[in-house]
N, C-alpha and C positions, 0 to 999 in steps of 0.2 A: 628491256636488257638487264640482265641481273649478272653477278658475279658469286661464285658457291666457293668456298673454303671448304675442303674436309680435312679431317684430321687423322684417318687409317684407323679409324675403330668404328664397328657395328654398333647393334643397340643395346648389346650385352657389355659392351665393353671391350671386346677380345680383338685384335689385331686383323685386319685384312689383309687379304693379299695385293703387293704393291701393283699398284697402276702400269698398266703396258708405257713404253718410252713414248709410244704413237699419241695417248691419252694425256702425257704430260708436256708435249709439246704443242698438243691443240688449246690445253690450258693455257700454257705458257704465252703463246702467241695470242691467246683470246684479253688475256690482261694486256699484253704491248699494244693491240691495237686499242682497247680502251682508254689509256693511261697517253699515247700517242694523239687520241682524237681529242682528248681534256687540253692537251697541251698546245695542240693547235688552235683551238677555240679561244682560250687565255690569251695566248698570243696574239690572235685577231682582236680580240676586246683589247687589248691594253694599246694594240696599232703598232706593231712589230711588224707584222706583214701587210703592205700596202698594194 
């Protein structure tokens, strides 16, 4: 699993058209899923969840 961040520039340094709202939402949802998974595993490891 990989997380990719884009800076909005193409190969030649020009600004690309902004991504659609749905693409931005999917990207944010993916990041939240990854962060939530790591938080859950960390809590499991340190014994907060029994």
